C-alpha positions as CSV (number, residue, x, y, z in Angstrom):
1,M,-0.1,0.0,0.0
2,N,1.5,3.6,-0.9
3,T,1.2,5.4,2.6
4,K,2.9,8.6,1.3
5,K,-0.3,9.7,-0.7
6,G,-2.0,12.1,1.3
7,S,0.0,11.8,4.5
8,E,4.1,12.4,5.3
9,K,3.9,9.1,7.5
10,M,1.0,6.8,8.3
11,I,1.4,5.1,11.7
12,E,1.5,1.3,11.5
13,R,-1.7,0.7,13.2
14,V,-3.6,3.0,10.8
15,E,-1.9,1.2,7.7
16,K,-2.4,-2.3,9.1
17,E,-6.2,-1.6,9.8
18,L,-6.7,-0.1,6.1
19,K,-5.3,-3.1,4.8
20,G,-7.9,-5.2,6.8
21,L,-10.8,-2.8,6.1
22,A,-9.9,-3.4,2.3
23,N,-10.0,-7.0,2.6
24,R,-13.2,-7.0,4.4
25,L,-14.8,-5.0,1.3
26,Q,-12.8,-7.0,-1.3
27,I,-11.5,-4.0,-2.8
28,E,-7.7,-3.1,-3.6
29,E,-5.7,-1.5,-0.9
30,E,-4.8,1.5,-3.2
31,E,-8.7,2.1,-3.3
32,M,-9.2,1.7,0.5
33,L,-6.3,4.4,0.9
34,N,-8.0,6.6,-1.5
35,K,-11.5,6.4,0.5
36,Y,-9.3,7.0,3.6
37,N,-8.0,10.3,2.3
38,E,-11.3,11.5,0.7
39,I,-13.2,11.1,3.9
40,A,-10.5,13.1,5.9
41,S,-10.5,15.6,3.3
42,A,-14.3,16.0,3.4
43,N,-14.2,16.3,7.1
44,G,-11.2,18.6,7.3
45,I,-8.8,16.3,8.8
46,D,-5.1,16.9,8.6
47,V,-3.7,13.4,8.2
48,K,-0.3,14.5,8.7
49,E,-0.8,14.6,12.3
50,E,-0.8,11.0,13.7
51,R,-3.9,11.8,16.0
52,Q,-5.6,13.2,13.3
53,Q,-5.0,10.1,11.3
54,L,-6.9,7.8,14.2
55,V,-9.9,10.2,14.0
56,A,-10.0,9.6,10.0
57,L,-9.8,6.0,10.7
58,T,-13.0,6.1,12.9
59,L,-14.8,7.7,10.2
60,V,-13.6,5.0,7.6
61,R,-14.8,2.5,10.0
62,N,-18.4,4.0,9.9
63,H,-18.2,3.9,6.3
64,V,-17.1,0.3,6.1
65,R,-19.8,-0.6,8.7
66,G,-22.6,1.0,6.5
67,V,-21.4,-0.7,3.3
68,L,-21.3,-4.1,5.0
69,S,-24.5,-3.7,6.6
70,S,-26.3,-2.7,3.1
71,N,-24.3,-5.5,1.5
72,R,-26.0,-8.0,4.2
73,S,-29.2,-6.7,3.6
74,S,-29.0,-7.1,-0.3
75,T,-27.7,-10.6,0.2
76,T,-30.2,-11.8,2.8
77,S,-33.1,-10.3,1.2
78,T,-33.1,-11.6,-2.2
79,G,-36.5,-12.4,-3.2
80,Y,-38.1,-11.1,-0.2
81,G,-37.7,-7.0,0.1
82,N,-36.3,-4.4,-2.3
83,H,-34.3,-1.3,-2.0
84,G,-36.1,1.8,-3.4
85,H,-35.4,5.5,-3.5
86,G,-37.5,8.4,-3.8
87,F,-39.4,11.0,-1.5
88,F,-42.5,11.0,0.6
89,V,-45.2,13.3,-0.9
90,A,-47.7,12.7,2.1
91,I,-47.9,11.3,5.6
92,E,-51.4,10.5,7.1
93,P,-51.6,10.8,10.8
94,T,-51.2,7.5,12.9
95,R,-54.5,6.5,13.9
96,D,-55.9,3.6,15.9
97,I,-58.4,1.9,13.7
98,M,-59.7,0.1,16.4
99,E,-61.1,3.3,18.1
100,W,-63.9,3.8,15.5
101,R,-64.5,-0.1,15.6
102,R,-65.0,-0.3,19.2
103,K,-67.4,2.8,19.1
104,N,-69.4,1.5,16.2
105,V,-69.9,-1.9,18.1
106,M,-70.9,-0.2,21.1
107,S,-73.4,2.0,19.5
108,K,-74.9,-1.1,17.6
109,Y,-75.2,-3.3,20.8
110,R,-77.0,-0.2,22.7
111,S,-79.2,0.0,20.0
112,D,-80.1,-3.7,19.6
113,S,-77.9,-6.0,21.5
114,S,-79.7,-9.1,20.1
115,Q,-79.0,-8.0,16.5
116,A,-75.4,-7.0,17.1
117,L,-74.8,-10.6,18.6
118,N,-76.6,-12.1,15.5
119,D,-74.3,-9.9,13.2
120,E,-71.4,-11.7,15.0
121,I,-69.5,-8.6,15.4
122,V,-69.6,-8.8,19.4
123,A,-69.8,-11.5,22.3
124,E,-71.1,-10.7,25.7
125,V,-69.4,-11.6,29.0
126,V,-71.1,-11.8,32.3
127,L,-69.5,-12.4,35.8
128,E,-71.7,-15.0,37.3
129,D,-70.7,-16.7,40.5
130,G,-67.0,-15.7,40.3
131,N,-66.9,-17.1,36.6
132,Y,-66.9,-15.2,33.2
133,V,-69.5,-16.6,31.1
134,K,-69.3,-15.8,27.4
135,T,-72.2,-15.6,24.9
136,Q,-71.5,-15.5,21.1
137,V,-73.2,-16.4,17.9
138,L,-70.6,-18.4,15.6
139,N,-71.5,-19.7,12.2
140,G,-75.2,-18.7,13.0
141,E,-75.1,-21.0,16.1
142,W,-75.6,-19.6,19.8
143,E,-72.7,-20.5,22.3
144,T,-72.5,-20.2,25.7
145,K,-68.9,-21.1,27.5
146,T,-67.0,-20.0,30.7
147,I,-63.6,-18.2,29.9
148,G,-60.6,-17.7,31.9
149,G,-60.9,-13.8,32.1
150,L,-61.6,-10.8,30.2
151,P,-59.7,-9.8,26.8
152,P,-58.0,-6.4,26.6
153,A,-60.7,-5.3,24.5
154,A,-63.6,-5.7,26.7
155,M,-65.9,-3.0,27.2
156,E,-68.4,-2.5,30.3
157,T,-71.9,-2.0,29.6
158,G,-73.3,-2.4,32.9
159,D,-72.8,-4.4,36.4
160,N,-71.0,-7.4,35.7
161,T,-71.3,-7.2,32.1
162,W,-69.2,-6.5,29.3
163,I,-69.1,-7.0,25.5
164,V,-66.0,-7.9,23.3
165,P,-65.6,-6.8,19.7
166,V,-64.8,-10.0,17.7
167,D,-63.5,-10.7,14.1
168,A,-66.7,-11.2,11.8
169,V,-64.6,-12.0,8.7
170,K,-65.0,-16.0,8.0
171,T,-63.1,-16.2,4.7
172,W,-60.8,-13.7,2.9
173,A,-61.2,-12.7,-0.7
174,S,-58.5,-15.2,-1.7
175,G,-61.1,-17.7,-0.4
176,D,-58.9,-18.9,2.5
177,K,-60.3,-19.5,5.9
178,N,-59.8,-16.6,8.4
179,K,-58.0,-18.1,11.4
180,N,-59.1,-15.4,13.9
181,Y,-62.9,-15.6,12.8
182,G,-64.7,-15.2,16.2
183,R,-61.7,-14.2,18.3
184,P,-61.5,-11.0,20.2
185,L,-60.1,-8.2,18.2
186,P,-57.2,-6.2,19.7
187,K,-57.9,-3.4,21.7
188,E,-55.6,-1.0,19.8
189,Q,-54.5,-1.3,16.3
190,F,-52.2,1.5,14.9
191,Q,-51.9,2.2,11.2
192,L,-49.9,4.7,9.2
193,R,-49.9,5.4,5.5
194,A,-47.5,7.4,3.8
195,H,-47.4,8.0,0.0
196,F,-44.2,7.6,-1.9
197,V,-43.0,8.6,-5.1
198,G,-39.9,6.5,-6.1
199,A,-38.6,3.5,-7.9
200,K,-37.1,0.3,-7.3
201,Q,-33.6,0.0,-8.2
202,G,-33.5,0.3,-12.2
203,E,-37.3,0.8,-12.6
204,D,-39.5,3.8,-13.4
205,Y,-40.7,6.4,-10.9
206,Q,-44.4,5.8,-9.7
207,L,-46.6,6.6,-6.7
208,W,-46.3,4.1,-3.8
209,T,-48.4,3.9,-0.5
210,L,-46.4,2.7,2.5
211,Q,-48.3,0.7,5.0
212,L,-47.1,0.4,8.5
213,K,-48.8,-1.0,11.8
214,N,-48.7,-0.7,15.7
215,E,-45.2,0.1,17.0
216,A,-43.6,0.8,13.4
217,A,-46.4,3.3,12.8
218,K,-46.0,4.9,16.1
219,N,-42.3,5.2,15.5
220,F,-42.1,6.4,11.9
221,K,-40.4,9.7,11.4
222,A,-39.5,11.1,7.8
223,N,-39.6,14.5,6.0
224,T,-41.9,15.0,3.1
225,F,-40.0,15.9,-0.1
226,E,-36.6,14.6,1.1
227,W,-34.9,12.3,-1.2
228,L,-34.2,9.0,0.7
229,T,-33.6,5.3,0.3
230,L,-35.8,2.7,2.0
231,Y,-36.1,-1.0,2.2
232,G,-39.4,-3.0,2.1
233,I,-42.0,-5.5,0.0
234,F,-42.6,-3.5,-3.1
235,N,-46.1,-5.0,-4.3
236,D,-46.6,-3.8,-8.0
237,E,-50.4,-5.1,-8.3
238,R,-51.2,-2.7,-5.5
239,N,-48.6,0.1,-5.9
240,A,-48.0,-0.6,-2.1
241,I,-45.0,-0.9,0.1
242,Y,-45.4,-3.2,3.0
243,G,-43.0,-2.5,6.2
244,I,-40.8,-5.5,7.4
245,Q,-40.3,-5.5,11.0
246,N,-36.8,-4.3,12.2
247,K,-35.8,-3.3,8.6
248,T,-37.8,-0.6,6.9
249,L,-37.6,2.1,9.7
250,Q,-33.9,1.5,10.0
251,S,-33.3,1.7,6.4
252,L,-34.9,5.1,5.9
253,T,-31.8,7.4,5.0
254,A,-31.4,10.6,3.4
255,L,-29.6,10.5,0.2
256,D,-27.4,13.4,1.2
257,N,-26.0,11.5,3.8
258,L,-24.9,8.5,1.8
259,D,-21.4,8.3,0.2
260,S,-21.4,8.1,-3.6
261,E,-20.2,4.7,-3.4
262,D,-22.6,3.2,-0.9
263,P,-24.5,0.7,-2.8
264,R,-27.8,2.4,-1.7
265,F,-26.9,5.8,-3.1
266,T,-28.5,7.1,-6.2
267,D,-27.7,10.2,-8.1
268,V,-31.0,12.3,-8.4
269,S,-29.4,15.6,-9.5
270,D,-31.1,15.6,-12.7
271,K,-34.5,14.7,-11.2
272,D,-37.1,17.4,-10.8
273,I,-39.6,16.9,-8.0
274,E,-42.5,18.9,-9.6
275,T,-42.1,17.0,-13.0
276,L,-42.3,13.8,-11.0
277,L,-45.4,15.0,-9.1
278,V,-47.2,15.5,-12.4
279,E,-45.8,12.4,-13.9
280,C,-47.0,10.0,-10.9
281,M,-49.9,11.9,-9.3
282,A,-51.7,13.3,-12.4
283,E,-55.0,12.2,-11.3
284,Y,-54.7,13.7,-7.9
285,L,-54.0,17.2,-9.2
286,G,-56.5,20.1,-8.6
287,D,-57.0,23.8,-8.7
288,L,-57.8,26.0,-5.8
289,M,-60.3,27.9,-8.1
290,E,-62.4,24.5,-8.6
291,L,-61.8,23.0,-5.2
292,D,-65.5,22.2,-4.5
293,D,-65.9,20.4,-7.9
294,F,-62.8,18.4,-7.0
295,H,-63.9,17.5,-3.6
296,E,-67.2,16.3,-5.0
297,M,-65.3,14.1,-7.6
298,I,-62.7,12.7,-5.3
299,S,-65.1,11.7,-2.6
300,Q,-66.9,9.3,-4.9
301,K,-63.5,7.8,-5.7
302,Q,-62.6,4.1,-4.2
303,G,-59.1,3.9,-2.7
304,T,-56.6,6.6,-2.3
305,R,-58.4,10.3,-2.3
306,L,-55.4,12.8,-2.4
307,I,-55.2,16.3,-3.8
308,V,-52.1,18.1,-5.1
309,T,-52.5,21.8,-5.5
310,D,-50.4,25.0,-4.9
311,G,-50.8,28.6,-3.9
312,I,-49.9,31.6,-2.0
313,V,-49.9,31.6,1.8
314,T,-52.0,34.3,3.0
315,S,-51.9,33.9,6.5
316,Q,-51.2,31.5,9.2
317,N,-52.4,30.6,13.0
318,L,-49.8,28.1,14.4
319,T,-51.3,28.0,17.9
320,V,-52.2,24.4,18.4
321,N,-55.8,23.5,18.6
322,E,-56.3,21.7,22.0
323,K,-59.1,19.4,20.7
324,T,-57.7,18.5,17.4
325,G,-53.8,19.2,17.9
326,N,-54.0,20.9,14.3
327,R,-52.7,24.6,13.3
328,V,-53.8,26.2,10.2
329,M,-52.8,28.4,7.4
330,W,-54.7,29.9,4.7
331,I,-53.9,29.9,0.8
332,E,-55.3,31.2,-2.3
333,P,-54.5,30.5,-6.0
334,L,-51.4,31.6,-7.5
335,D,-53.2,33.2,-10.4
336,A,-56.2,34.9,-8.4
337,S,-57.4,37.8,-10.1
338,Y,-60.1,39.6,-8.0
339,G,-61.9,42.7,-8.1
340,F,-62.0,45.6,-5.4
341,D,-65.6,44.6,-4.3
342,D,-66.0,42.5,-1.2
343,D,-68.3,40.0,-3.3
344,D,-65.2,39.5,-5.6
345,I,-62.7,38.5,-2.9
346,P,-63.6,34.6,-2.1
347,D,-62.3,33.4,1.2
348,S,-58.9,31.8,1.2
349,T,-58.8,28.2,1.7
350,P,-58.3,26.7,5.0
351,V,-55.4,24.1,5.3
352,W,-55.2,22.4,8.7
353,I,-51.6,21.4,9.9
354,P,-50.8,18.1,11.9
355,S,-48.2,18.3,14.5
356,N,-45.8,16.0,12.5
357,I,-45.3,18.8,9.9
358,K,-42.8,21.5,10.3
359,V,-43.7,25.1,9.1
360,D,-40.7,27.1,8.5
361,F,-42.1,29.6,6.1
362,G,-44.4,32.5,6.5
363,A,-47.1,34.4,4.7
364,G,-46.4,35.0,0.8
365,S,-44.8,31.7,0.3
366,D,-45.5,29.7,-2.6
367,V,-46.2,26.1,-1.8
368,I,-47.2,22.9,-3.1
369,I,-49.4,21.2,-0.7
370,V,-50.5,17.5,-0.8
371,G,-53.6,16.4,1.7
372,R,-57.2,15.4,1.5
373,T,-60.3,17.6,1.0
374,N,-62.6,17.9,3.8
375,Q,-66.2,19.5,4.0
376,T,-68.2,19.4,7.1
377,Q,-72.0,20.1,7.4
378,K,-73.3,23.3,9.1
379,K,-75.1,23.0,12.3
380,D,-77.6,25.2,14.2
381,D,-77.5,26.7,17.5
382,D,-78.1,23.4,19.1
383,G,-75.4,21.5,17.5
384,M,-77.8,19.8,15.0
385,P,-76.8,19.5,11.1
386,I,-78.6,21.8,9.0
387,D,-80.0,19.8,5.8
388,G,-78.3,20.8,2.7
389,E,-75.7,23.4,4.2
390,Y,-72.2,22.8,4.2
391,N,-69.2,24.9,5.2
392,P,-66.2,25.5,2.6
393,V,-64.2,22.8,1.6
394,S,-60.9,22.9,3.5
395,I,-57.8,20.7,3.3
396,N,-56.2,18.4,5.8
397,L,-52.2,18.7,5.1
398,Y,-50.2,15.7,4.8
399,G,-47.2,17.1,3.1
400,V,-45.9,20.5,1.9
401,F,-43.1,21.5,-0.9
402,V,-41.9,25.2,-0.5
403,R,-41.4,26.6,-4.0
404,T,-40.5,30.1,-2.1
405,S,-40.4,30.7,1.3
406,M,-41.2,34.3,2.1
407,G,-42.0,36.4,5.4
408,A,-41.9,35.5,9.0
409,V,-44.1,32.5,10.4
410,E,-47.0,34.0,11.8
411,E,-48.7,33.0,15.2
412,V,-51.6,35.4,15.0
413,E,-55.2,34.0,14.0
414,E,-56.2,35.6,10.6
415,A,-58.9,38.3,11.1
416,G,-62.3,37.5,9.5
417,E,-61.6,33.9,9.2
418,D,-64.6,31.9,10.6
419,L,-63.1,28.4,12.2
420,N,-66.5,27.9,14.1
421,F,-67.3,25.2,11.7
422,W,-64.5,23.2,12.5
């Protein structure tokens, strides 16, 4: 190994370890030395000093660990998962899908307990003489048995009486039997959906939906519109990415943080985010000037219901709403051309901002937003819905791309905007 390149004299310990690292990576010693000097230079390390040589060696070790880890993943995951790269355009809030289900089951049971049991969506448990006695309808037959205790999902309905939501699905669409039919549903089941414009290695870009459950869903963290690499199960038929336990979350790495020689690295310097949005999400492009029509159209659509639109931020109120946890900003069309009469000036569109989205831009900023349209029914003074009357369409924000950042971030609620309908 030529130890004089980039340093006056390399100490024996460093030289010996670089040879070993080159052997681990199965590369030439000269190539390993070049990587050592490259890393040292990139981090402002003067390898003429012996102590600094050791500092550079530490960084080289980290580089080698990353390469070996990536190689192991690639080797062990053949036929199981895929590496891909791209950027998240929308991250929906993590939600407990069992919360609504439990409320729905309770409502149906209180309305007609016998029908709820016959629909096989619930079991009833009564404490009798110190024993838990379960009543349940399975395959159309009433069954009663003593059980050892209450499952976590049990909900009390009266003195010594509980109901338990159960899995009512007998067979899957594939025709396979559901092994959990009739068994208690979990008390909680967290789910997250994140929409990803990206590509598997060597393939074209498209829109994918990453689906995560429970701990993976609760621990997921990523920025929208940041180029990164990930590892998961890519299902081409469903345009879905399924998370792999102990792999997918750990694989999320910004491309800017990868060395160009890292197997996971992809050069995206020639890629334009807006162009990819148009190519991969054309069916979700909407205009703020026609937001009502878009909302009516997308509400009738099965599956993913997103909107991709753009506008100018007119104002913000970033004080967190105690009930919803949201903040809000208002946007108006880029090409809005209004008159000077009050009737000519439509209200700006409210955009509800969840806690996971960072807002580091102010009024006047030019933004692309991705989210879901929402419209609520107006209510009278008693809180009852008014037939045929609806509030303006708003947008629940899932992701934002700032074209041009302007102004200071505002904290004051916009005067004249009525948020009572929320």
